TORZAGU-403374 format. One record per residue (C-alpha): residue in one letter; residue number from 0; x negated, y, z. Coordinates in nm, 4 decimals. Each point is the difference from the previous one (the first is absolute). Example, Ala and Ser with C-alpha at 12.3 -4.5 7.8 and 13.67 -1.06 7.14 Angstrom:
BEGIN
+------+------+----------+----------+----------+
: resn : resi :       xx :       yy :       zz :
+------+------+----------+----------+----------+
:    A :    0 :  -1.2300 :  -0.4500 :   0.7800 :
:    S :    1 :  -0.1370 :   0.3440 :  -0.0660 :
+------+------+----------+----------+----------+
# end
This chain:
BEGIN
+------+------+----------+----------+----------+
: resn : resi :       xx :       yy :       zz :
+------+------+----------+----------+----------+
:    M :    0 :   3.5128 :   1.7683 :  -3.2172 :
:    E :    1 :  -0.2499 :  -0.1844 :  -0.2515 :
:    G :    2 :  -0.2283 :   0.3024 :  -0.0369 :
:    F :    3 :  -0.0672 :  -0.0451 :   0.3982 :
:    A :    4 :  -0.0328 :  -0.3501 :  -0.0138 :
:    G :    5 :  -0.2846 :   0.0330 :  -0.2580 :
:    Q :    6 :  -0.1612 :   0.2774 :   0.2173 :
:    A :    7 :   0.0196 :  -0.2093 :   0.3164 :
:    L :    8 :  -0.1788 :  -0.3118 :  -0.1792 :
:    S :    9 :  -0.2514 :   0.2356 :  -0.1623 :
:    I :   10 :  -0.3774 :  -0.0231 :   0.0972 :
:    D :   11 :  -0.2364 :   0.3154 :  -0.0167 :
:    W :   12 :  -0.2860 :  -0.2199 :  -0.0733 :
:    N :   13 :  -0.2609 :   0.2891 :  -0.0128 :
:    S :   14 :   0.1085 :   0.1235 :   0.3411 :
:    L :   15 :  -0.0364 :  -0.3301 :   0.1258 :
:    A :   16 :  -0.3177 :  -0.1059 :  -0.1724 :
:    I :   17 :  -0.1706 :   0.3138 :  -0.0335 :
:    P :   18 :  -0.1643 :   0.2089 :   0.3022 :
:    T :   19 :   0.0657 :   0.3703 :  -0.0044 :
:    I :   20 :  -0.3119 :   0.0715 :   0.1189 :
:    S :   21 :  -0.3295 :  -0.1121 :  -0.0581 :
:    I :   22 :  -0.2043 :  -0.3128 :   0.0824 :
:    L :   23 :  -0.2174 :   0.1623 :   0.1896 :
:    E :   24 :   0.2386 :   0.1829 :   0.1937 :
:    K :   25 :   0.1819 :  -0.3113 :   0.0654 :
:    I :   26 :  -0.3061 :  -0.1337 :   0.1482 :
:    L :   27 :  -0.1410 :   0.2833 :   0.1797 :
:    R :   28 :   0.3540 :   0.0855 :   0.2222 :
:    P :   29 :   0.0132 :  -0.3307 :   0.2224 :
:    L :   30 :  -0.4133 :   0.0303 :   0.0211 :
:    L :   31 :   0.0587 :   0.3186 :   0.1653 :
:    V :   32 :   0.3183 :  -0.0962 :   0.1882 :
:    Y :   33 :  -0.2074 :  -0.3288 :   0.1165 :
:    A :   34 :  -0.3087 :   0.1711 :   0.1095 :
:    F :   35 :   0.1883 :   0.2770 :   0.1665 :
:    L :   36 :   0.2391 :  -0.2651 :   0.2129 :
:    V :   37 :  -0.3078 :  -0.2400 :   0.0850 :
:    I :   38 :  -0.1712 :   0.3271 :   0.1640 :
:    A :   39 :   0.3272 :   0.1631 :   0.1783 :
:    L :   40 :   0.0868 :  -0.3307 :   0.1563 :
:    R :   41 :  -0.3464 :  -0.0414 :   0.0872 :
:    L :   42 :  -0.0250 :   0.3316 :   0.1896 :
:    A :   43 :   0.4069 :  -0.0347 :   0.1449 :
:    G :   44 :  -0.1400 :  -0.2869 :   0.2173 :
:    K :   45 :   0.0857 :  -0.3873 :   0.0325 :
:    R :   46 :   0.3399 :   0.0934 :   0.1342 :
:    E :   47 :   0.1574 :   0.1133 :  -0.2956 :
:    L :   48 :  -0.0656 :  -0.3597 :  -0.1573 :
:    A :   49 :   0.0886 :  -0.1622 :   0.3286 :
:    Q :   50 :   0.3785 :   0.1197 :  -0.0203 :
:    L :   51 :   0.0714 :   0.0074 :   0.3627 :
:    N :   52 :   0.3177 :   0.2094 :  -0.0880 :
:    N :   53 :   0.2538 :   0.0825 :  -0.2158 :
:    F :   54 :  -0.1708 :   0.3207 :  -0.0706 :
:    D :   55 :  -0.3066 :  -0.1493 :  -0.1146 :
:    F :   56 :   0.2149 :  -0.2165 :  -0.2195 :
:    V :   57 :   0.2101 :   0.2257 :  -0.1344 :
:    L :   58 :  -0.3341 :   0.2378 :  -0.0874 :
:    L :   59 :  -0.1581 :  -0.2560 :  -0.1814 :
:    L :   60 :   0.3283 :  -0.0689 :  -0.1785 :
:    L :   61 :   0.0084 :   0.3893 :  -0.0613 :
:    L :   62 :  -0.3502 :   0.0266 :  -0.1114 :
:    S :   63 :   0.0362 :  -0.2558 :  -0.3031 :
:    N :   64 :   0.2981 :   0.1901 :  -0.1560 :
:    S :   65 :  -0.2009 :   0.3014 :   0.0537 :
:    V :   66 :  -0.2682 :  -0.1025 :  -0.2060 :
:    Q :   67 :   0.1919 :  -0.2023 :  -0.2536 :
:    N :   68 :   0.0380 :   0.3095 :  -0.2552 :
:    A :   69 :  -0.3439 :   0.0647 :   0.0376 :
:    I :   70 :  -0.1218 :  -0.3445 :  -0.1343 :
:    I :   71 :   0.2833 :  -0.0119 :  -0.2945 :
:    G :   72 :   0.0159 :   0.3668 :  -0.0696 :
:    P :   73 :   0.2413 :   0.0957 :  -0.2754 :
:    D :   74 :  -0.0382 :  -0.3214 :  -0.1654 :
:    N :   75 :   0.2818 :  -0.2772 :   0.0791 :
:    S :   76 :  -0.1051 :  -0.2564 :  -0.3135 :
:    V :   77 :  -0.0550 :  -0.3347 :   0.1264 :
:    T :   78 :  -0.3471 :  -0.0163 :  -0.1753 :
:    G :   79 :  -0.0868 :   0.3187 :   0.2340 :
:    G :   80 :   0.1002 :  -0.2331 :   0.3017 :
:    L :   81 :  -0.1563 :  -0.2570 :  -0.0808 :
:    I :   82 :  -0.3415 :   0.1740 :  -0.0606 :
:    G :   83 :   0.0975 :   0.1666 :   0.3595 :
:    A :   84 :  -0.0047 :  -0.3159 :   0.1780 :
:    L :   85 :  -0.2776 :  -0.1585 :  -0.2217 :
:    T :   86 :  -0.2371 :   0.2766 :   0.1284 :
:    L :   87 :   0.1443 :  -0.0198 :   0.3821 :
:    L :   88 :  -0.1027 :  -0.4019 :  -0.0316 :
:    S :   89 :  -0.3163 :   0.0307 :  -0.1477 :
:    T :   90 :  -0.1323 :   0.2704 :   0.2366 :
:    N :   91 :   0.0997 :  -0.1737 :   0.2908 :
:    F :   92 :  -0.1773 :  -0.3003 :  -0.1333 :
:    L :   93 :  -0.3176 :   0.1954 :  -0.0668 :
:    V :   94 :   0.0179 :   0.1714 :   0.3498 :
:    V :   95 :   0.0819 :  -0.3076 :   0.2093 :
:    R :   96 :  -0.2997 :  -0.1973 :  -0.2124 :
:    F :   97 :  -0.2390 :   0.2755 :   0.1222 :
:    F :   98 :   0.0779 :  -0.0318 :   0.3405 :
:    Y :   99 :  -0.0230 :  -0.3448 :  -0.0158 :
:    R :  100 :  -0.3530 :   0.0268 :  -0.1247 :
:    H :  101 :  -0.0472 :   0.2859 :   0.1953 :
:    P :  102 :   0.1237 :  -0.1262 :   0.3510 :
:    G :  103 :  -0.2104 :   0.2561 :   0.2160 :
:    L :  104 :   0.2011 :   0.3086 :  -0.2124 :
:    E :  105 :   0.3059 :  -0.1397 :   0.0806 :
:    T :  106 :  -0.0374 :   0.0055 :   0.3232 :
:    A :  107 :  -0.1156 :   0.3311 :   0.0347 :
:    F :  108 :   0.3039 :   0.1359 :  -0.2052 :
:    E :  109 :   0.2698 :  -0.1781 :   0.1630 :
:    G :  110 :  -0.1581 :   0.0008 :   0.3516 :
:    A :  111 :  -0.0377 :  -0.2713 :   0.2396 :
:    P :  112 :   0.3034 :  -0.1747 :   0.2563 :
:    E :  113 :   0.1379 :   0.2416 :   0.2763 :
:    L :  114 :  -0.0529 :  -0.1693 :   0.2961 :
:    L :  115 :   0.3823 :   0.1114 :   0.1809 :
:    V :  116 :   0.0091 :  -0.2732 :   0.2809 :
:    K :  117 :  -0.2424 :  -0.2130 :   0.1899 :
:    D :  118 :   0.0764 :  -0.2079 :   0.2938 :
:    G :  119 :   0.3171 :   0.1570 :   0.0485 :
:    V :  120 :  -0.1420 :   0.3601 :   0.0096 :
:    V :  121 :   0.1539 :   0.2553 :  -0.2521 :
:    N :  122 :  -0.2833 :   0.2213 :  -0.1460 :
:    E :  123 :   0.2013 :   0.3521 :   0.0395 :
:    A :  124 :  -0.2893 :   0.1379 :  -0.2215 :
:    R :  125 :   0.0152 :  -0.1949 :  -0.2973 :
:    L :  126 :   0.3804 :  -0.0172 :  -0.0294 :
:    A :  127 :   0.0175 :   0.3917 :   0.0480 :
:    K :  128 :  -0.3005 :  -0.0257 :  -0.2955 :
:    E :  129 :   0.2527 :  -0.2334 :  -0.2184 :
:    L :  130 :   0.3197 :   0.2051 :   0.1305 :
:    I :  131 :   0.1181 :  -0.3182 :   0.1345 :
:    T :  132 :   0.2521 :   0.0255 :   0.3243 :
:    K :  133 :   0.0202 :  -0.3057 :   0.2432 :
:    I :  134 :   0.3707 :  -0.0564 :  -0.1243 :
:    E :  135 :  -0.0887 :  -0.0795 :  -0.3852 :
:    L :  136 :  -0.2947 :  -0.1694 :   0.1692 :
:    V :  137 :   0.2358 :  -0.2266 :   0.2279 :
:    E :  138 :   0.2304 :  -0.0432 :  -0.2950 :
:    A :  139 :  -0.2494 :  -0.1377 :  -0.2377 :
:    A :  140 :  -0.1218 :  -0.2515 :   0.2520 :
:    R :  141 :   0.3910 :  -0.1117 :   0.0439 :
:    R :  142 :  -0.0080 :  -0.0529 :  -0.4018 :
:    Q :  143 :  -0.2733 :  -0.2592 :   0.0588 :
:    G :  144 :   0.1221 :  -0.1528 :   0.3136 :
:    I :  145 :  -0.1571 :   0.1567 :   0.2577 :
:    D :  146 :   0.2324 :   0.1599 :   0.3070 :
:    G :  147 :  -0.1992 :   0.2614 :   0.1074 :
:    L :  148 :  -0.3287 :   0.1293 :  -0.0139 :
:    D :  149 :  -0.1422 :  -0.1158 :   0.3072 :
:    E :  150 :   0.0171 :  -0.3385 :  -0.1498 :
:    V :  151 :  -0.2246 :   0.1266 :  -0.2711 :
:    S :  152 :  -0.3820 :  -0.1106 :  -0.0190 :
:    T :  153 :  -0.1105 :   0.2053 :  -0.2773 :
:    A :  154 :   0.1983 :   0.2332 :  -0.2276 :
:    A :  155 :  -0.1331 :   0.1919 :  -0.3321 :
:    L :  156 :   0.0931 :   0.2039 :  -0.2924 :
:    D :  157 :  -0.1651 :  -0.1528 :  -0.2874 :
:    P :  158 :  -0.0844 :   0.2089 :  -0.2665 :
:    D :  159 :   0.2904 :  -0.0932 :  -0.2606 :
:    G :  160 :   0.2421 :   0.0998 :   0.2802 :
:    A :  161 :   0.0593 :  -0.3702 :   0.1409 :
:    L :  162 :   0.0420 :  -0.0001 :   0.3896 :
:    T :  163 :  -0.1667 :  -0.3249 :   0.1068 :
:    F :  164 :   0.0636 :  -0.1059 :   0.3782 :
:    V :  165 :  -0.1587 :  -0.3229 :   0.1722 :
:    A :  166 :   0.2034 :  -0.1054 :   0.3041 :
:    K :  167 :  -0.1735 :  -0.0879 :   0.3693 :
:    S :  168 :   0.1943 :  -0.3608 :  -0.0475 :
:    R :  169 :  -0.1351 :  -0.0728 :  -0.3286 :
:    E :  170 :  -0.3424 :   0.0183 :   0.1543 :
:    A :  171 :   0.1054 :  -0.1426 :   0.3243 :
:    E :  172 :   0.1750 :  -0.3176 :  -0.1746 :
:    P :  173 :  -0.3327 :  -0.2209 :  -0.0055 :
:    N :  174 :  -0.0669 :   0.0405 :   0.3843 :
:    R :  175 :   0.4089 :  -0.0526 :   0.0480 :
:    H :  176 :  -0.0436 :  -0.3156 :  -0.2193 :
:    E :  177 :  -0.2979 :  -0.1153 :   0.2139 :
:    E :  178 :   0.2183 :   0.0517 :   0.3284 :
:    L :  179 :   0.3076 :  -0.1529 :  -0.1025 :
:    L :  180 :  -0.1770 :  -0.3251 :  -0.1074 :
:    A :  181 :  -0.2068 :  -0.0101 :   0.3154 :
:    K :  182 :   0.3347 :   0.0254 :   0.1485 :
:    I :  183 :   0.1201 :  -0.2574 :  -0.1615 :
:    A :  184 :  -0.3179 :  -0.2649 :   0.0932 :
:    E :  185 :   0.0713 :   0.0836 :   0.4024 :
:    L :  186 :   0.3695 :  -0.0502 :  -0.0382 :
:    G :  187 :  -0.0640 :  -0.3473 :  -0.2088 :
:    A :  188 :  -0.2709 :  -0.0851 :   0.2937 :
:    E :  189 :   0.2473 :   0.0631 :   0.2536 :
:    L :  190 :   0.2531 :  -0.2185 :  -0.1700 :
:    H :  191 :  -0.2535 :  -0.2584 :  -0.0189 :
:    A :  192 :  -0.0896 :   0.0013 :   0.3543 :
:    L :  193 :   0.3872 :  -0.0111 :   0.1139 :
:    R :  194 :   0.0347 :  -0.2786 :  -0.2129 :
:    E :  195 :  -0.2755 :  -0.2086 :   0.1265 :
:    E :  196 :   0.1388 :   0.1028 :   0.3542 :
:    L :  197 :   0.3400 :  -0.1989 :  -0.0774 :
:    A :  198 :  -0.1871 :  -0.2609 :  -0.1497 :
:    G :  199 :  -0.1241 :  -0.0797 :   0.3229 :
:    R :  200 :   0.3155 :   0.0143 :   0.1920 :
:    G :  201 :   0.1478 :  -0.2130 :  -0.2718 :
:    E :  202 :   0.2276 :   0.2526 :  -0.1140 :
:    L :  203 :  -0.1163 :   0.0840 :  -0.3449 :
:    I :  204 :   0.2245 :   0.2498 :  -0.2005 :
:    G :  205 :   0.1873 :  -0.1347 :  -0.2319 :
:    R :  206 :  -0.0432 :  -0.3873 :   0.0405 :
:    P :  207 :   0.3271 :  -0.1817 :   0.0873 :
:    S :  208 :   0.0577 :  -0.1783 :   0.3001 :
:    S :  209 :   0.0652 :  -0.3655 :  -0.0072 :
:    P :  210 :   0.3471 :  -0.1123 :   0.0320 :
:    P :  211 :   0.1277 :  -0.1693 :   0.3092 :
:    S :  212 :  -0.0437 :  -0.3739 :  -0.0028 :
:    R :  213 :   0.3326 :  -0.1748 :   0.0054 :
:    P :  214 :   0.0964 :  -0.2603 :   0.3018 :
:    S :  215 :  -0.0274 :  -0.3262 :  -0.1555 :
:    P :  216 :   0.3499 :  -0.1744 :   0.0245 :
+------+------+----------+----------+----------+
# end
């Protein structure tokens, strides 16, 4: 019993701290996987990032699982894991910084937004290109508070997979606000005219009538 307790509390510091593969391999593995995933997701299209249905979501989960062993290899040490994580963070930082300084290259690599709907009219060709069904588009619009595609002014699929909707009602809000103010002003003018007419008759609304005089005793 004492031997089992001692074994349960013992720590293999060598396997914990010392990677079983070379540092160069620990750096090279995440670099290769990172490059593969970036290119593969770019070729797969924007809808994979949009996660429009459960299949897209499951695909990304399985994708992360499938490349896990390719990143860590036969090494399970904490040091090796930290080296892999640091490699991924550094690589992503350098890539983002590079594209920040060269926005033209970022647009050429990621592509431009795809306009799927304009003035309530769906672009069927672009939907087919991105493999997005009308049902998925309607569901995405409803998640943003828009009931139907006929209420959409524009809908675009961004390079990062985000679906952006602009409702027609939002564009019409300034005009509707002006119409409402004009209607209120018109009603105020009519009410003012009515008060003046009643005042001319001695029947002002809200004015208390004078009490009847009492007969003198």
